[in-house]
MILOLO-177270 format. One record per residue (C-alpha): x, y, z. Coordinates in steps of 0.05 Angstrom, whole numbers, plus 32768, in hexadecimal, padded with zeros to 4 digits. Layout:
XYZ...
//
This chain:
8277806480F0824C803A811D826C802C8160826D7FE88181827E7FE681CB82997FA581E782977FA3823382B57F67825682AF7F5582A082E87F2F82C282D47F12830482E07ED5832F82CA7ED4837882ED7EB783B582C17E7A83BA82AF7E5F83FE82C47E1B841982937DE38426828A7DFA846D82637DC9849782437DD384DC827B7DAA84FB82AD7DDD84E1828F7E16850882BE7E2F853E82F87E03852583207E3C850583177E2184BE83227E54848782E57E6D846183027E73841B830D7E3983EB834C7E5783CE83647E1583B083267E148384832A7E5F837783727E5A836183637E1F8334832B7E45831183537E85830A838D7E6082EB835E7E3B82BB83387E7A82A683797EA1829E83957E6D826E83557E61824883397EA78246835C7EE38265839E7EDC824083877EC381FB834A7EF281F983737F2F820C83A77F1D81D983707F1781A583577F5D81B6839E7F7881AF83AC7F54816E836A7F6B815083707FB1816A832C7FA98189831C7FE081BA82F17FCA81F482E27FDC823C82F47FAA827282E77FA782BC830C7F7982ED82EC7F6F833183197F7F836C83157F388388832E7F1C834683627F51833A83837F48837D838A7EFE836D83A57F0B832883D97F39834683EB7F02837783ED7EC6834983E77ED982FF84157F1382EF84137EFF82A683C97F1082A383D57F5382C5840C7F62829383E37F53825583A97F7D827183DA7FB6827C83F17FB0823483A97FB1821C83987FF0824383D78012822983BF800381E2837B802381EA834F7FF5821383268015824B83247FFF829482E1800782B882D28007830382A17FDF832D82987FC9837582D87FAA838F82B77F6D83AD82847F648374824E7F6D83A882067F8383AD82187FBE83D981F87FEF83A881B27FD883BA81B87FE0840581F2800D841D8209804D83FA82438051842B825B800A841D8252801783D2827E805483D582B3802F83FC82B67FF483CD82B6801F838E82EF804983A98316800A83BC830C7FF0837683258032835783618032838783767FEC837483707FF9832A83988039833183CE8012835683D17FD8832483C37FFB82E283CF804482F1838A805382D58350807782F68310805D82D582DB808D82BA82A8805782AB8281803082DF82607FEC82DA823D7FD68319823D7F8D833082187F6382FC81FF7FA382DA81D07FB1831481B37FF68309817D80288319817D8074831D81968073836581D4804B835081DE807D831981DF80B6834C820D8090837B824080808344823C80C78329824E80DF836F828D80B5836A82A080DA832A828C80A982F2827580C782B1825C808782908234804D82AB8220800A828C81E37FDF829881B57FAB827981837FBA824281487F8E825881097F89822F80E27FB7825C81157FEE824D81277FE2820580DD7FDD81F280DF802981F98129803881EF8155801A81B88194800181DB81BF801681A081C5805E81B881E6808481F081B5809E822481B980CC826081A180BA82A6818680EA82DA81CC80EF82F881E5810B82B5821080CE82A6821680AE826281EB806F826881FA8032823C81C87FFA823581DE7FB4822381C47F9881E281B57F54820081A17F3281C081E17F40819A820B7F3581DA81EB7EF281E881F67EDC81A0823F7ED781B3823E7EC781FD82067E9281FD81F47E7C81B782377E7C819282457E31819981FD7E19819C81F17DEB815F81A57DEF816981A57E3B815F81897E4C811B81C37E7C810D81F97E48811E82317E4B810C823D7E95811882757EB180ED82957EF680F3827A7F1080B082327EFF80C382387F1E8108825A7F5D80EC821F7F6380BC81EE7F5F80F682157F96811982157FC380DC81CA7FB880D081B67FC481188199800B811B81B8803E814981FA805F815B82198030818F82117FE5819782217FCF81DD823C7F8881E282467F79822C825A7F33824482857F0C827382CD7F08825A82CA7EBD8269829E7EB8822B82DF7EB1820482FF7E6E821382D47E58824E82897E5F8240829B7E5881F682D67E2981F183117E3581C482FA7DF9819A82B97E1E818982DF7E4F815E82D27E8A818C83197EA6818683197E9F813A82D77EC5813B82F47EFD816683327F00813A830A7F0780F982D67F38811582FD7F7A8110830A7F7580C682C37F6080B782AA7F9A80E082D77FCD80BD82BC7FB6807A82787FCD8092828D800F80B282877FF480F982BC8007812C82CB7FEC817182D1802181A782D6802681F2829C8040821B82BE8083822482CC808A81DA8283807981CA826D80B881EF827E80DD81AE823680CA819F820A80FB81C581D380E081F2819180DE81CD816480E3820A816080D78255814B809582758132808F82BC8132804982D981138041831E81137FF6832781527FCC832B816A7FAC82EB81A67F7D82DF81C27F5082A981B97F1082D281807EE082C2813A7EF082AB81177F1E82BF81587F4582C3814F7F60830A816A7F4A834E814B7F05834B818D7EE2833E81A47EF3838481677F0283AF812D7ED9839481277E9F83C481257E9B8410816B7E7E841681897EB883EF81637EED841681747ECE845981BE7EC9844981BF7F10842F819E7F2C846E81CE7F02849882097F23847481ED7F69847E81E37F5C84C8822E7F5784D282407F9A84B4825B7FB284F7828E7F7A84FC82D67F94850182EF7F6084CF82D67F89849483027F66846182E47F21846E829E7F3E847282A77F5E842E82BF7F1E840E827F7EFF842982577F348404826C7F1C83BF822E7F13839582437ECE837C82367EB083C181EC7EC183BB81EA7EAF837182007E68838181C17E6283AC81947E718371815D7E40835D81537E5F8319812D7E3F82DF814D7E0C82B181627E41827D818F7E6382B181AD7E2682D281EA7E2182A581FE7E6882B781F47E5B8301821C7E1A830282577E2982D582877E43830B825D7E29834582867DFA8371824B7DE1839A821C7DA7838E81DC7DCE839681BF7E1283AB81B07DF383EF81FA7DE183F9820E7E2883E781DC7E43841A81EF7E138452823A7E1F844A822F7E6A844982047E69848782367E3E84AC826D7E70849B82427EA984B182357E8884F4827F7E7D84FE828E7EC584E882597EE18517827C7EC0855282BF7EDD853C82A07F22853682857F1E857D82CB7F0D8597
//
């Protein structure tokens, strides 16, 4: 049977307050926890609980990763979400690892990367009693070096994007091997985005998308493994309940079985042997065209803020510093093209990229003074 691998990312950052220059030195907290709690509660009710229940009811095996910054908040305030995730993992779902703070540490500090990955594994072991075998780096950022770093931490499987420059040579519907001897899975972005971006778009020529049609596409797509990677918030948030997304997910398993298509976890999909080795030197990611680091480090504001964060690596308050590493802070500063703006603004609490930059820089100035003292 053909294998379909669903991978879902669960992540919400600790967003930063609207921190103005007059707030510097006044002892004002950095984190907008009222807004963060509001969003976590909303996403839990709209997505995390009904989507996970749909996976359980449909016996849909998938691989999920929960960022450390989100998981610690779910443990604190949404025990019901933690409980249903535990039930799902007991019934065959797979838990993957990532960087605890959903950061960009993999591109600049092997030591920080190792620390954050091990912190993520520790928390997941404490909460779920599971030690992940599969690794998914922040926003699918990957190159050969990240493969070697994650292999050093003991991961057998790694996930990344399948951008055009890679899949023009390598069909994403197979398992590959990287130079670190890991199983490498490439996202089939076209079939993934049919659900995550186009599902409720009435101007799409395939609208409406029903489960039987989509299952037929899966069965007719050549290869061994079809990798459907997306944000978990696709179900109930990006695609609202009223769009029919949960009915689609409910009907999909039966339509897939009719066509000899099975849903498996990443680890289970390794029953398909790697067909060849892929070496990737440049960074790739699943965020924004051209699927590289542009979503976080393209403009001067982003690069300045990123370098500012790195300059405080010696500060003794490591916990706060690591929260300030979260990639979302730099993502909110993006000035991407029109086609990417909806993605950038959906969970963005700020009025503009300039506001996100100014608030971040004010916080960094305050934090720098605290580090000196």
